[in-house]
N, C-alpha and C positions, 0 to 999 in steps of 0.2 A: 518704097518699092511696091509696085502693085502686085496683086495676087498671082497673076499670070507669070510675072518675072520670078516670084518666089517659088512657084511650082517648077519652073524651068531650072532654077538653081538647085532645088531639092533633087530633081532627076539627075542633074549633072553630078552632084555630090554622090548620089547612089551609084552612078556608073563608075566614077573614079574609085569609090570604095570597093566595088566589085573587082576592079583591076588590081588594086593593092592587095586585097584578100587572096586573089588567085596567085599573085606573085609570091606572097608570103608562104602560101601552101607549097608552091614549087620549091622555094628555098628550103623549107622544112624537110621536104621529101629528099632533096639533093643532099642536105646535111646528114640525114638519117642514113641514106645509102652509103655515103662516104665513111661514116662512123662504122657501119656494119662491116664493110669491106676492110677498113683499117684494122678493126679489132680481130677479124678473122686472120689477117696477115700477121698481126702481133702474136696471136695464139700459135700460128704455124711456126713462127720464128722461135718462140719459147720452146715448143715441143722439139723442133729440130736441134736447138741448142742442148736441151736435156739429153736427147738420145745420142747425139754425136755418132750416128751410124748404127747404134744398137737398135734392136727391134723394140725394146721397152726400156724405160728408165725411171728411176725414182728421183724426183726433183727435190732438192733440199729447200726447206722453208727459208733458210738463211740466204740462199742465192736469190730467191724470189723477193725477199725483203730488201736486199741490196739493189736489185733491179728496180724495184718500186721507188726506193729512195732516190736513185739517180734520175729516173724519169720524172718524178715529182719535182725534183730540183730544177730540171730543165723545162718542163711543160706545165707545172702546177698540178692542181688536184685532178683526180680522175684516173690516176695510175697507182692507187694503193694496191697492196698485195692481194686483197680480196678481189678487186676488179681484174687484176692480171690473171688470177686463178680462173675467173669466169671466161676471160679471153681464151685461155688454154683449153678449158672445157668446151667452149664453143667450137674451136677447131677440131678437137677430138670427136665431138658429136656430129660435126658436119665437115668431114675431111675433104669432101669434093666441093670446091668453091662454087661450081655451077649449080649445086643443089641449094645454095643459099638464096632465099627469096627476098627480093628487095621491098616487098610489100610489108614485111615484118620489120619491126624496129629492134633496137638493142635490148630493150626490156623483154620483148617476146623471146629472143634468143637466149637471154639469161635464164628465163624460166624453162625453156625447152632443153637447155644444156644440163639442167639438174635432173631431168627424167632419167631414171636408172635403166629402163628397158626401151630398146629402140621401137 
C-alpha cells in the first residue's frame, strides 16, 4: 500500500473512531440520566412506603434489609441496603424532581445527599 493510501486509511480510522467515541459518550450520558431518575423514583417510593400518609416515619432497618434481599435476588447487585439508603437520602435531599440536574451523576448525588445542611 502506498503512503497516500495509508494516510487516507489513517484519516478514515480517525473519523470512525470519533463517531464511535461520540456515540459511547451519548450512551454513558443516557445511562447516567436513567440511573439518576430511577434512583430518585426508588427513593420516593421507599419514603412513601415508610410514611404511609404520616408526615414523618422511622424506617426499620429490617424492612430495608428485606427490600434489599428481594431486589438483589431479582436484579443482582446494586440494591444492597446501603445503596437503598442513599436512594432514600437522595429523594429526601432533592424532593423536587425538576431540581435534579442531569449533568451530575449518581456518585455526585450520593455525596450531596450526605451533606447535613442545605
